RORO-829406 format. One line per field, with one value per atom (N, C-alpha, C): atom name; z negated, x negated, y; residue in one letter; residue number from 1. Coordinates in steps of 0.05 Angstrom, whole numbers, padded with zeros to 5 digits. Layout:
at	(CA,...)
w	(Z,...)
u	(X,...)
v	(Y,...)
aa	(A,...)
i	(NUM,...)
***
This chain:
at	(N,CA,C,N,CA,C,N,CA,C,N,CA,C,N,CA,C,N,CA,C,N,CA,C,N,CA,C,N,CA,C,N,CA,C,N,CA,C,N,CA,C,N,CA,C,N,CA,C,N,CA,C,N,CA,C,N,CA,C,N,CA,C,N,CA,C,N,CA,C,N,CA,C,N,CA,C,N,CA,C,N,CA,C,N,CA,C,N,CA,C,N,CA,C,N,CA,C,N,CA,C,N,CA,C,N,CA,C,N,CA,C,N,CA,C,N,CA,C,N,CA,C,N,CA,C,N,CA,C,N,CA,C,N,CA,C,N,CA,C,N,CA,C,N,CA,C,N,CA,C,N,CA,C,N,CA,C,N,CA,C,N,CA,C,N,CA,C,N,CA,C,N,CA,C,N,CA,C,N,CA,C,N,CA,C,N,CA,C,N,CA,C,N,CA,C,N,CA,C,N,CA,C,N,CA,C,N,CA,C,N,CA,C,N,CA,C,N,CA,C,N,CA,C,N,CA,C,N,CA,C,N,CA,C,N,CA,C,N,CA,C,N,CA,C,N,CA,C,N,CA,C,N,CA,C,N,CA,C,N,CA,C,N,CA,C,N,CA,C,N,CA,C,N,CA,C,N,CA,C,N,CA,C,N,CA,C,N,CA,C,N,CA,C,N,CA,C,N,CA,C,N,CA,C,N,CA,C,N,CA,C,N,CA,C,N,CA,C,N,CA,C,N,CA,C,N,CA,C,N,CA,C,N,CA,C,N,CA,C,N,CA,C,N,CA,C,N,CA,C,N,CA,C,N,CA,C,N,CA,C,N,CA,C,N,CA,C,N,CA,C,N,CA,C,N,CA,C,N,CA,C,N,CA,C,N,CA,C,N,CA,C,N,CA,C,N,CA,C,N,CA,C,N,CA,C,N,CA,C,N,CA,C,N,CA,C,N,CA,C,N,CA,C,N,CA,C,N,CA,C,N,CA,C,N,CA,C,N,CA,C,N,CA,C,N,CA,C,N,CA,C,N,CA,C,N,CA,C,N,CA,C,N,CA,C,N,CA,C,N,CA,C,N,CA,C,N,CA,C,N,CA,C,N,CA,C,N,CA,C,N,CA,C,N,CA,C,N,CA,C,N,CA,C,N,CA,C,N,CA,C,N,CA,C,N,CA,C,N,CA,C,N,CA,C,N,CA,C,N,CA,C,N,CA,C,N,CA,C,N,CA,C,N,CA,C,N,CA,C,N,CA,C,N,CA,C,N,CA,C,N,CA,C,N,CA,C,N,CA,C,N,CA,C,N,CA,C,N,CA,C,N,CA,C,N,CA,C,N,CA,C,N,CA,C,N,CA,C,N,CA,C,N,CA,C,N,CA,C,N,CA,C,N,CA,C,N,CA,C,N,CA,C,N,CA,C,N,CA,C,N,CA,C,N,CA,C,N,CA,C,N,CA,C,N,CA,C,N,CA,C,N,CA,C,N,CA,C,N,CA,C,N,CA,C,N,CA,C,N,CA,C,N,CA,C,N,CA,C,N,CA,C,N,CA,C,N,CA,C,N,CA,C,N,CA,C,N,CA,C,N,CA,C,N,CA,C,N,CA,C,N,CA,C,N,CA,C,N,CA,C,N,CA,C,N,CA,C,N,CA,C,N,CA,C,N,CA,C,N,CA,C,N,CA,C,N,CA,C,N,CA,C,N,CA,C,N,CA,C,N,CA,C,N,CA,C,N,CA,C,N,CA,C,N,CA,C,N,CA,C,N,CA,C,N,CA,C,N,CA,C,N,CA,C,N,CA,C,N,CA,C,N,CA,C,N,CA,C,N,CA,C,N,CA,C,N,CA,C,N,CA,C,N,CA,C,N,CA,C,N,CA,C,N,CA,C,N,CA,C,N,CA,C,N,CA,C,N,CA,C,N,CA,C,N,CA,C,N,CA,C,N,CA,C,N,CA,C,N,CA,C,N,CA,C,N,CA,C,N,CA,C,N,CA,C,N,CA,C,N,CA,C,N,CA,C,N,CA,C,N,CA,C,N,CA,C,N,CA,C,N,CA,C,N,CA,C)
w	(-02282,-02308,-02303,-02283,-02275,-02244,-02239,-02201,-02204,-02227,-02240,-02246,-02263,-02278,-02261,-02241,-02199,-02193,-02186,-02177,-02178,-02217,-02232,-02227,-02232,-02232,-02199,-02179,-02152,-02149,-02156,-02160,-02172,-02192,-02208,-02196,-02192,-02170,-02150,-02132,-02109,-02118,-02124,-02135,-02150,-02167,-02172,-02153,-02139,-02114,-02091,-02101,-02072,-02079,-02118,-02120,-02120,-02136,-02150,-02114,-02098,-02068,-02072,-02054,-02042,-02056,-02086,-02097,-02090,-02103,-02092,-02065,-02055,-02018,-02021,-02030,-02027,-02052,-02066,-02078,-02065,-02052,-02036,-02020,-01995,-01983,-01988,-02019,-02028,-02034,-02033,-02027,-02004,-01986,-01957,-01952,-01960,-01951,-01969,-01988,-02008,-01996,-01969,-01963,-01947,-01946,-01923,-01903,-01889,-01846,-01826,-01847,-01836,-01822,-01840,-01834,-01827,-01824,-01800,-01809,-01793,-01806,-01822,-01817,-01837,-01860,-01866,-01893,-01907,-01888,-01903,-01913,-01900,-01899,-01919,-01930,-01951,-01973,-01978,-02001,-02004,-01993,-01993,-02003,-01976,-01996,-02026,-02025,-02062,-02075,-02066,-02082,-02081,-02067,-02071,-02078,-02082,-02112,-02136,-02136,-02165,-02172,-02160,-02171,-02172,-02153,-02156,-02189,-02190,-02219,-02238,-02241,-02258,-02268,-02235,-02243,-02244,-02226,-02232,-02265,-02275,-02307,-02321,-02307,-02332,-02313,-02291,-02285,-02288,-02299,-02291,-02332,-02347,-02369,-02382,-02387,-02393,-02377,-02349,-02334,-02339,-02333,-02335,-02358,-02367,-02407,-02413,-02400,-02408,-02385,-02359,-02342,-02350,-02366,-02371,-02392,-02398,-02438,-02427,-02406,-02392,-02381,-02365,-02344,-02370,-02399,-02417,-02425,-02433,-02442,-02419,-02402,-02377,-02382,-02373,-02374,-02396,-02411,-02447,-02435,-02436,-02436,-02422,-02397,-02369,-02358,-02341,-02321,-02291,-02301,-02273,-02269,-02295,-02275,-02277,-02244,-02240,-02246,-02240,-02239,-02273,-02286,-02315,-02323,-02301,-02312,-02290,-02280,-02252,-02268,-02288,-02309,-02327,-02338,-02355,-02358,-02340,-02324,-02311,-02307,-02304,-02324,-02350,-02370,-02385,-02390,-02404,-02387,-02359,-02339,-02347,-02365,-02384,-02394,-02425,-02439,-02430,-02412,-02425,-02420,-02418,-02410,-02430,-02448,-02473,-02492,-02488,-02523,-02516,-02485,-02480,-02481,-02477,-02482,-02448,-02431,-02403,-02380,-02374,-02363,-02328,-02314,-02291,-02301,-02315,-02312,-02315,-02337,-02344,-02316,-02308,-02275,-02253,-02259,-02236,-02250,-02277,-02288,-02295,-02283,-02279,-02257,-02235,-02206,-02201,-02220,-02193,-02208,-02241,-02248,-02239,-02219,-02211,-02180,-02168,-02144,-02164,-02168,-02179,-02192,-02196,-02221,-02185,-02165,-02141,-02136,-02122,-02110,-02121,-02155,-02158,-02163,-02157,-02161,-02127,-02112,-02074,-02065,-02086,-02080,-02095,-02113,-02140,-02116,-02097,-02089,-02061,-02048,-02035,-02036,-02063,-02070,-02074,-02086,-02092,-02065,-02042,-02022,-02013,-02016,-02006,-01981,-01978,-01951,-01965,-01928,-01949,-01948,-01965,-01984,-01987,-01972,-01957,-01951,-01924,-01905,-01919,-01944,-01955,-01961,-01964,-01964,-01937,-01918,-01892,-01906,-01917,-01936,-01945,-01954,-01960,-01938,-01922,-01889,-01864,-01873,-01855,-01867,-01890,-01902,-01908,-01906,-01886,-01870,-01846,-01817,-01817,-01839,-01838,-01847,-01873,-01882,-01851,-01847,-01824,-01801,-01795,-01772,-01778,-01810,-01813,-01813,-01823,-01818,-01802,-01764,-01744,-01736,-01744,-01732,-01739,-01757,-01777,-01769,-01779,-01779,-01757,-01753,-01718,-01721,-01703,-01688,-01713,-01716,-01711,-01694,-01704,-01688,-01670,-01650,-01644,-01652,-01662,-01669,-01650,-01652,-01629,-01638,-01616,-01627,-01647,-01638,-01667,-01706,-01704,-01721,-01732,-01705,-01709,-01708,-01714,-01719,-01750,-01749,-01789,-01801,-01784,-01808,-01826,-01807,-01811,-01823,-01811,-01828,-01859,-01867,-01893,-01911,-01940,-01959,-01947,-01957,-01963,-01975,-01968,-01993,-01971,-01940,-01912,-01899,-01870,-01841,-01833,-01842,-01818,-01831,-01850,-01865,-01852,-01839,-01822,-01801,-01780,-01765,-01762,-01744,-01726,-01744,-01758,-01774,-01748,-01725,-01707,-01671,-01653,-01631,-01633,-01624,-01618,-01612,-01619,-01615,-01628,-01659,-01662,-01651,-01667,-01640,-01672,-01678,-01698,-01697,-01712,-01714,-01742,-01750,-01770,-01770,-01790,-01789,-01761,-01745,-01724,-01707,-01710,-01687,-01666,-01656,-01638,-01642,-01651,-01659,-01640,-01633,-01610,-01633,-01641,-01656,-01645,-01649,-01632,-01644,-01643,-01642,-01626,-01614,-01592,-01598,-01583,-01581,-01560,-01552,-01534,-01542,-01526,-01533,-01518,-01540,-01544,-01526,-01536,-01526,-01548,-01541,-01552,-01581,-01594,-01615,-01631,-01614,-01623,-01611,-01635,-01615,-01628,-01607,-01605,-01638,-01646,-01656,-01655,-01641,-01636,-01653,-01667,-01668,-01659,-01649,-01645,-01644,-01643,-01659,-01633,-01620,-01606,-01619,-01629,-01633,-01621,-01616,-01594,-01608,-01601,-01614,-01595,-01586,-01560,-01542,-01541,-01522,-01541,-01555,-01589,-01576,-01561,-01545,-01560,-01578,-01594,-01583,-01601,-01593,-01623,-01636,-01645,-01636,-01646,-01650,-01672,-01671,-01681,-01679,-01687,-01670,-01694,-01695,-01714,-01700,-01700,-01679,-01707,-01698,-01715,-01704,-01722,-01728,-01746,-01748,-01763,-01799,-01813,-01842,-01839,-01819,-01821,-01799,-01812,-01786,-01801,-01776,-01776,-01762,-01773,-01764,-01733,-01707,-01688,-01667,-01668,-01660,-01672,-01670,-01672,-01665,-01653,-01637,-01635,-01634,-01644,-01673,-01679,-01706,-01720,-01737,-01770,-01758,-01754,-01765,-01774,-01766,-01778,-01797,-01809,-01821,-01837,-01852,-01887,-01860,-01866,-01840,-01860,-01879,-01894,-01889,-01890,-01877,-01856,-01851,-01830,-01828,-01806,-01806,-01775,-01773,-01755,-01726)
u	(-00645,-00654,-00670,-00698,-00720,-00709,-00700,-00690,-00675,-00644,-00627,-00646,-00672,-00678,-00681,-00710,-00716,-00701,-00689,-00672,-00655,-00648,-00643,-00661,-00681,-00707,-00704,-00712,-00708,-00686,-00667,-00641,-00643,-00645,-00665,-00680,-00704,-00731,-00711,-00703,-00692,-00672,-00657,-00633,-00654,-00669,-00677,-00701,-00718,-00734,-00709,-00685,-00670,-00653,-00641,-00630,-00653,-00671,-00691,-00696,-00712,-00729,-00695,-00685,-00649,-00642,-00648,-00640,-00662,-00680,-00705,-00695,-00698,-00703,-00675,-00649,-00635,-00627,-00655,-00648,-00679,-00682,-00716,-00698,-00680,-00663,-00646,-00630,-00606,-00635,-00650,-00666,-00669,-00671,-00680,-00657,-00635,-00637,-00642,-00669,-00679,-00701,-00713,-00748,-00744,-00767,-00769,-00787,-00768,-00769,-00791,-00794,-00809,-00839,-00851,-00879,-00869,-00892,-00899,-00888,-00878,-00867,-00880,-00905,-00920,-00922,-00925,-00911,-00885,-00875,-00840,-00857,-00861,-00849,-00879,-00896,-00901,-00891,-00885,-00862,-00837,-00832,-00809,-00822,-00839,-00855,-00873,-00869,-00876,-00858,-00844,-00814,-00795,-00806,-00800,-00818,-00837,-00865,-00852,-00837,-00845,-00822,-00793,-00768,-00771,-00789,-00794,-00804,-00830,-00846,-00822,-00793,-00789,-00770,-00747,-00731,-00734,-00749,-00750,-00765,-00786,-00799,-00759,-00745,-00725,-00697,-00699,-00685,-00695,-00727,-00737,-00741,-00745,-00743,-00719,-00705,-00669,-00658,-00648,-00637,-00627,-00654,-00663,-00653,-00651,-00646,-00612,-00607,-00575,-00564,-00579,-00560,-00564,-00587,-00590,-00573,-00567,-00557,-00521,-00514,-00490,-00480,-00509,-00503,-00505,-00522,-00517,-00492,-00475,-00452,-00421,-00427,-00404,-00405,-00427,-00435,-00421,-00416,-00411,-00385,-00370,-00348,-00335,-00333,-00321,-00334,-00341,-00350,-00336,-00315,-00295,-00294,-00285,-00287,-00311,-00313,-00328,-00338,-00308,-00300,-00320,-00310,-00310,-00349,-00362,-00388,-00398,-00393,-00397,-00388,-00364,-00353,-00381,-00387,-00390,-00430,-00438,-00461,-00462,-00441,-00435,-00444,-00417,-00419,-00426,-00455,-00489,-00496,-00494,-00514,-00510,-00485,-00473,-00499,-00516,-00525,-00546,-00573,-00568,-00565,-00550,-00537,-00521,-00517,-00488,-00528,-00543,-00574,-00574,-00575,-00587,-00572,-00545,-00515,-00506,-00520,-00522,-00499,-00479,-00452,-00465,-00495,-00485,-00515,-00531,-00544,-00529,-00500,-00475,-00471,-00468,-00455,-00479,-00500,-00516,-00531,-00534,-00539,-00514,-00482,-00463,-00461,-00471,-00457,-00495,-00509,-00539,-00532,-00528,-00515,-00491,-00475,-00443,-00461,-00479,-00490,-00509,-00522,-00536,-00527,-00508,-00490,-00474,-00458,-00447,-00475,-00490,-00506,-00527,-00534,-00531,-00509,-00483,-00459,-00466,-00466,-00469,-00494,-00519,-00542,-00523,-00514,-00508,-00501,-00473,-00451,-00471,-00493,-00501,-00518,-00532,-00555,-00545,-00514,-00498,-00504,-00499,-00482,-00500,-00521,-00551,-00560,-00546,-00557,-00582,-00577,-00608,-00603,-00620,-00619,-00643,-00659,-00685,-00690,-00656,-00652,-00651,-00638,-00630,-00654,-00679,-00698,-00704,-00691,-00692,-00667,-00664,-00632,-00654,-00683,-00691,-00707,-00716,-00724,-00713,-00680,-00659,-00649,-00669,-00669,-00681,-00702,-00735,-00732,-00723,-00708,-00691,-00669,-00658,-00664,-00691,-00702,-00717,-00731,-00752,-00732,-00712,-00690,-00674,-00679,-00665,-00682,-00704,-00736,-00735,-00747,-00751,-00729,-00702,-00684,-00689,-00683,-00689,-00720,-00734,-00776,-00781,-00799,-00803,-00837,-00830,-00860,-00882,-00904,-00935,-00954,-00961,-00964,-01000,-00995,-01026,-01046,-01066,-01098,-01119,-01118,-01141,-01174,-01183,-01216,-01213,-01199,-01207,-01209,-01188,-01181,-01202,-01215,-01224,-01266,-01274,-01291,-01285,-01276,-01267,-01256,-01246,-01256,-01289,-01303,-01333,-01343,-01347,-01350,-01339,-01316,-01318,-01326,-01328,-01363,-01380,-01404,-01430,-01438,-01475,-01494,-01510,-01502,-01520,-01530,-01526,-01542,-01533,-01506,-01482,-01477,-01479,-01484,-01491,-01505,-01540,-01518,-01502,-01493,-01460,-01458,-01445,-01412,-01397,-01374,-01350,-01361,-01332,-01345,-01337,-01345,-01354,-01390,-01398,-01434,-01453,-01475,-01505,-01512,-01530,-01557,-01566,-01588,-01610,-01633,-01641,-01667,-01689,-01715,-01726,-01735,-01752,-01768,-01788,-01822,-01834,-01826,-01839,-01829,-01817,-01804,-01773,-01767,-01746,-01727,-01692,-01681,-01651,-01638,-01614,-01595,-01572,-01561,-01524,-01515,-01492,-01474,-01451,-01430,-01410,-01400,-01392,-01370,-01353,-01332,-01322,-01312,-01306,-01285,-01264,-01253,-01243,-01246,-01256,-01227,-01210,-01172,-01158,-01130,-01107,-01111,-01122,-01116,-01146,-01177,-01194,-01202,-01239,-01253,-01276,-01301,-01329,-01338,-01357,-01358,-01385,-01409,-01437,-01444,-01459,-01486,-01509,-01525,-01546,-01566,-01590,-01604,-01631,-01648,-01673,-01685,-01712,-01737,-01759,-01764,-01793,-01809,-01835,-01857,-01883,-01891,-01912,-01904,-01923,-01914,-01902,-01887,-01883,-01847,-01839,-01814,-01801,-01786,-01759,-01736,-01725,-01689,-01677,-01659,-01639,-01612,-01600,-01571,-01562,-01532,-01520,-01497,-01463,-01452,-01422,-01397,-01386,-01352,-01351,-01311,-01300,-01278,-01267,-01227,-01220,-01188,-01180,-01143,-01141,-01139,-01160,-01157,-01178,-01197,-01217,-01248,-01274,-01285,-01300,-01323,-01347,-01372,-01392,-01415,-01412,-01419,-01427,-01456,-01464,-01497,-01518,-01535,-01567,-01584,-01591,-01625,-01648,-01668,-01685,-01701,-01715,-01730,-01724,-01728,-01732,-01735,-01726,-01732,-01767,-01792,-01815,-01813,-01781,-01787,-01768,-01764,-01739,-01719,-01692,-01672,-01659,-01672,-01652,-01666,-01683,-01711,-01703,-01681,-01666,-01677,-01691,-01697,-01679,-01652,-01647,-01662)
v	(01920,01951,01980,01967,01970,01993,01980,01984,02010,02008,02028,02064,02046,02070,02084,02073,02085,02100,02099,02096,02124,02127,02155,02176,02162,02182,02190,02176,02184,02215,02197,02231,02254,02248,02270,02290,02280,02288,02305,02285,02299,02320,02326,02348,02362,02361,02380,02384,02382,02404,02417,02407,02408,02436,02435,02457,02476,02480,02489,02504,02497,02504,02520,02510,02523,02545,02551,02571,02595,02587,02607,02621,02601,02616,02641,02622,02654,02672,02671,02690,02717,02704,02713,02727,02712,02730,02753,02751,02771,02793,02788,02806,02827,02822,02820,02847,02859,02880,02909,02906,02914,02930,02903,02906,02930,02945,02966,02944,02951,02944,02957,02982,02996,02988,02967,02954,02924,02916,02894,02882,02852,02839,02818,02817,02808,02807,02830,02837,02837,02836,02833,02803,02781,02759,02751,02763,02755,02764,02778,02796,02776,02762,02736,02720,02709,02686,02685,02707,02720,02707,02719,02711,02685,02679,02647,02635,02645,02631,02632,02656,02668,02666,02657,02639,02613,02598,02564,02561,02583,02572,02575,02592,02606,02589,02588,02573,02542,02532,02503,02496,02512,02505,02494,02512,02518,02485,02487,02451,02427,02441,02420,02402,02420,02409,02410,02437,02430,02427,02431,02421,02390,02380,02353,02336,02349,02333,02334,02355,02354,02346,02334,02312,02285,02279,02252,02248,02276,02265,02265,02283,02266,02248,02242,02211,02193,02186,02166,02168,02205,02191,02193,02197,02186,02157,02137,02113,02098,02114,02099,02107,02140,02135,02146,02155,02173,02163,02148,02129,02137,02130,02142,02171,02185,02215,02232,02241,02254,02274,02281,02323,02315,02318,02319,02316,02294,02300,02322,02324,02360,02377,02378,02408,02406,02381,02391,02407,02391,02393,02432,02449,02481,02485,02472,02477,02490,02466,02477,02487,02492,02525,02554,02556,02580,02579,02564,02567,02593,02584,02616,02639,02637,02666,02681,02660,02654,02663,02658,02658,02688,02697,02723,02740,02736,02760,02759,02755,02767,02746,02761,02747,02748,02766,02750,02725,02729,02695,02678,02682,02660,02645,02677,02659,02654,02656,02644,02616,02612,02590,02562,02573,02559,02543,02563,02561,02540,02555,02533,02503,02500,02477,02459,02478,02457,02461,02465,02458,02426,02430,02409,02386,02385,02369,02356,02370,02356,02348,02353,02348,02311,02318,02289,02267,02277,02258,02250,02263,02252,02247,02245,02225,02197,02200,02178,02152,02169,02144,02149,02162,02149,02126,02126,02102,02087,02086,02063,02049,02052,02042,02034,02039,02047,02053,02084,02106,02116,02128,02152,02168,02174,02207,02229,02209,02226,02256,02254,02268,02300,02293,02330,02346,02331,02347,02358,02369,02379,02411,02414,02429,02454,02460,02480,02475,02464,02471,02488,02485,02507,02528,02531,02554,02573,02549,02566,02586,02569,02586,02595,02596,02624,02648,02642,02663,02676,02653,02670,02689,02680,02690,02713,02716,02744,02764,02756,02774,02787,02757,02770,02785,02782,02803,02840,02832,02854,02873,02860,02866,02875,02898,02902,02878,02891,02865,02875,02872,02880,02886,02902,02933,02913,02934,02924,02930,02913,02917,02924,02948,02967,02972,02972,02975,02990,03004,03035,03015,03001,03002,02963,02959,02940,02949,02976,02987,02991,03010,03017,03002,02968,02942,02942,02928,02926,02950,02978,02992,03004,02994,03005,02991,03000,02990,02998,02996,03000,02977,02982,02967,02953,02953,02944,02948,02945,02951,02969,02960,02972,03005,03022,03040,03065,03063,03079,03079,03058,03064,03085,03102,03099,03097,03110,03095,03097,03106,03101,03099,03093,03088,03108,03109,03130,03123,03139,03151,03157,03159,03185,03175,03196,03197,03214,03209,03217,03214,03228,03226,03206,03193,03160,03173,03172,03173,03173,03195,03189,03183,03163,03149,03161,03158,03178,03154,03163,03128,03141,03109,03125,03093,03089,03087,03094,03062,03060,03034,03049,03031,03027,03010,02997,02977,02972,02954,02950,02917,02917,02887,02878,02861,02832,02811,02787,02772,02781,02758,02782,02782,02802,02796,02825,02835,02821,02813,02816,02813,02828,02840,02834,02838,02842,02869,02881,02907,02897,02916,02919,02941,02930,02950,02958,02974,02968,03000,02992,03002,03003,03032,03033,03064,03054,03065,03065,03085,03101,03114,03112,03123,03118,03151,03144,03117,03098,03079,03040,03053,03036,03039,03020,03010,02990,02992,02965,02976,02944,02954,02925,02922,02901,02908,02882,02886,02871,02874,02853,02868,02844,02841,02808,02825,02811,02801,02792,02792,02786,02813,02828,02805,02810,02804,02818,02817,02829,02824,02843,02827,02806,02797,02785,02799,02781,02784,02766,02762,02737,02740,02740,02740,02732,02750,02731,02730,02744,02752,02766,02773,02789,02773,02798,02803,02810,02811,02838,02845,02852,02857,02876,02870,02904,02927,02953,02978,02969,02989,02991,03019,03022,03049,03051,03068,03064,03078,03082,03071,03094,03098,03127,03152,03157,03172,03178,03196,03211,03247,03244,03270,03287,03299,03306,03328)
aa	(M,M,M,G,G,G,S,S,S,D,D,D,M,M,M,T,T,T,D,D,D,L,L,L,M,M,M,I,I,I,R,R,R,K,K,K,L,L,L,L,L,L,T,T,T,T,T,T,F,F,F,V,V,V,V,V,V,T,T,T,T,T,T,S,S,S,T,T,T,S,S,S,I,I,I,L,L,L,F,F,F,S,S,S,L,L,L,S,S,S,D,D,D,L,L,L,P,P,P,R,R,R,S,S,S,D,D,D,Y,Y,Y,S,S,S,I,I,I,A,A,A,S,S,S,H,H,H,L,L,L,V,V,V,W,W,W,N,N,N,D,D,D,I,I,I,F,F,F,Y,Y,Y,N,N,N,I,I,I,Y,Y,Y,F,F,F,Y,Y,Y,N,N,N,M,M,M,Y,Y,Y,I,I,I,G,G,G,A,A,A,I,I,I,I,I,I,F,F,F,I,I,I,Y,Y,Y,G,G,G,N,N,N,A,A,A,V,V,V,S,S,S,L,L,L,A,A,A,I,I,I,E,E,E,W,W,W,A,A,A,R,R,R,C,C,C,K,K,K,W,W,W,F,F,F,S,S,S,R,R,R,Q,Q,Q,V,V,V,W,W,W,L,L,L,G,G,G,I,I,I,G,G,G,L,L,L,H,H,H,A,A,A,F,F,F,W,W,W,G,G,G,M,M,M,G,G,G,L,L,L,G,G,G,V,V,V,V,V,V,I,I,I,K,K,K,S,S,S,W,W,W,I,I,I,F,F,F,L,L,L,L,L,L,I,I,I,G,G,G,M,M,M,L,L,L,I,I,I,A,A,A,L,L,L,A,A,A,Y,Y,Y,G,G,G,V,V,V,L,L,L,D,D,D,W,W,W,W,W,W,L,L,L,E,E,E,A,A,A,R,R,R,M,M,M,L,L,L,K,K,K,Q,Q,Q,K,K,K,R,R,R,V,V,V,A,A,A,F,F,F,I,I,I,L,L,L,L,L,L,L,L,L,P,P,P,V,V,V,V,V,V,L,L,L,Y,Y,Y,A,A,A,V,V,V,A,A,A,W,W,W,A,A,A,A,A,A,L,L,L,Y,Y,Y,E,E,E,K,K,K,A,A,A,P,P,P,S,S,S,D,D,D,P,P,P,S,S,S,F,F,F,T,T,T,M,M,M,E,E,E,E,E,E,A,A,A,V,V,V,A,A,A,F,F,F,V,V,V,V,V,V,Q,Q,Q,G,G,G,G,G,G,G,G,G,T,T,T,D,D,D,I,I,I,Q,Q,Q,V,V,V,F,F,F,P,P,P,D,D,D,H,H,H,I,I,I,G,G,G,I,I,I,W,W,W,H,H,H,G,G,G,T,T,T,I,I,I,D,D,D,S,S,S,Y,Y,Y,R,R,R,V,V,V,V,V,V,R,R,R,E,E,E,T,T,T,S,S,S,A,A,A,G,G,G,P,P,P,L,L,L,D,D,D,E,E,E,N,N,N,R,R,R,Y,Y,Y,I,I,I,V,V,V,T,T,T,F,F,F,S,S,S,E,E,E,T,T,T,W,W,W,R,R,R,K,K,K,G,G,G,K,K,K,I,I,I,I,I,I,N,N,N,S,S,S,R,R,R,H,H,H,F,F,F,S,S,S,Y,Y,Y,Q,Q,Q,V,V,V,E,E,E,R,R,R,D,D,D,S,S,S,M,M,M,T,T,T,F,F,F,Y,Y,Y,S,S,S,S,S,S,E,E,E,G,G,G,D,D,D,S,S,S,P,P,P,P,P,P,Y,Y,Y,D,D,D,R,R,R,H,H,H,N,N,N,I,I,I,K,K,K,E,E,E)
i	(1,1,1,2,2,2,3,3,3,4,4,4,5,5,5,6,6,6,7,7,7,8,8,8,9,9,9,10,10,10,11,11,11,12,12,12,13,13,13,14,14,14,15,15,15,16,16,16,17,17,17,18,18,18,19,19,19,20,20,20,21,21,21,22,22,22,23,23,23,24,24,24,25,25,25,26,26,26,27,27,27,28,28,28,29,29,29,30,30,30,31,31,31,32,32,32,33,33,33,34,34,34,35,35,35,36,36,36,37,37,37,38,38,38,39,39,39,40,40,40,41,41,41,42,42,42,43,43,43,44,44,44,45,45,45,46,46,46,47,47,47,48,48,48,49,49,49,50,50,50,51,51,51,52,52,52,53,53,53,54,54,54,55,55,55,56,56,56,57,57,57,58,58,58,59,59,59,60,60,60,61,61,61,62,62,62,63,63,63,64,64,64,65,65,65,66,66,66,67,67,67,68,68,68,69,69,69,70,70,70,71,71,71,72,72,72,73,73,73,74,74,74,75,75,75,76,76,76,77,77,77,78,78,78,79,79,79,80,80,80,81,81,81,82,82,82,83,83,83,84,84,84,85,85,85,86,86,86,87,87,87,88,88,88,89,89,89,90,90,90,91,91,91,92,92,92,93,93,93,94,94,94,95,95,95,96,96,96,97,97,97,98,98,98,99,99,99,100,100,100,101,101,101,102,102,102,103,103,103,104,104,104,105,105,105,106,106,106,107,107,107,108,108,108,109,109,109,110,110,110,111,111,111,112,112,112,113,113,113,114,114,114,115,115,115,116,116,116,117,117,117,118,118,118,119,119,119,120,120,120,121,121,121,122,122,122,123,123,123,124,124,124,125,125,125,126,126,126,127,127,127,128,128,128,129,129,129,130,130,130,131,131,131,132,132,132,133,133,133,134,134,134,135,135,135,136,136,136,137,137,137,138,138,138,139,139,139,140,140,140,141,141,141,142,142,142,143,143,143,144,144,144,145,145,145,146,146,146,147,147,147,148,148,148,149,149,149,150,150,150,151,151,151,152,152,152,153,153,153,154,154,154,155,155,155,156,156,156,157,157,157,158,158,158,159,159,159,160,160,160,161,161,161,162,162,162,163,163,163,164,164,164,165,165,165,166,166,166,167,167,167,168,168,168,169,169,169,170,170,170,171,171,171,172,172,172,173,173,173,174,174,174,175,175,175,176,176,176,177,177,177,178,178,178,179,179,179,180,180,180,181,181,181,182,182,182,183,183,183,184,184,184,185,185,185,186,186,186,187,187,187,188,188,188,189,189,189,190,190,190,191,191,191,192,192,192,193,193,193,194,194,194,195,195,195,196,196,196,197,197,197,198,198,198,199,199,199,200,200,200,201,201,201,202,202,202,203,203,203,204,204,204,205,205,205,206,206,206,207,207,207,208,208,208,209,209,209,210,210,210,211,211,211,212,212,212,213,213,213,214,214,214,215,215,215,216,216,216,217,217,217,218,218,218,219,219,219,220,220,220,221,221,221,222,222,222,223,223,223,224,224,224,225,225,225,226,226,226,227,227,227,228,228,228,229,229,229,230,230,230,231,231,231,232,232,232,233,233,233,234,234,234,235,235,235,236,236,236,237,237,237,238,238,238,239,239,239,240,240,240,241,241,241,242,242,242,243,243,243,244,244,244,245,245,245,246,246,246,247,247,247,248,248,248,249,249,249,250,250,250,251,251,251,252,252,252,253,253,253,254,254,254,255,255,255,256,256,256,257,257,257,258,258,258,259,259,259,260,260,260,261,261,261,262,262,262)
***
């Protein structure tokens, strides 16, 4: 009895996961014709990923609570009255799958619910048949993986490649915002000359490639007053949408950085 109950729960959980995930991927694929393929592929994929997450959350909740409750009731009735009529059990799954569509009076939800419940009933019966013969069933988990691969292939076929990340874009990413030492430097690759508290000051923003689509953006400052000459620099490693501190050297300047006299 304990083994039968364990097999039953494993079967229901496997069915719930595979049907939920596969349905979510298929729904997301159905959104592909409406996607904006003029944007980079990684942005289109982000949209698809969030759609899959959204569908998984709601479809999974409905199947896990309502679908499994109905399926367990059908399981009990089948064992008691019609154990040999497999098709009847599958048909009852499809019938009760129309419940949400009936409640909200939508034939689209009625049809979708029926098809999802039908898929649940067929997969549940197939898993039961294999488990009774003590055959492996875990490989069914590969079905969502295959569908993910199809989704990726469809995206790769339609969406353009990600554009190159340029040095100018790397500099623009670093200098965006304010409230740091960076804001006193040129907001583009270039040099600024000025006088601050009698110091002749040169500030430079520069960039160089580290490897493909990664750059080192450096901010250098030199100040001179009579025989006093000093400098500092600090830099960041930058790639698309992220940056990390790279290095720094030198002392802070002895003047108010914002008291500028051209």
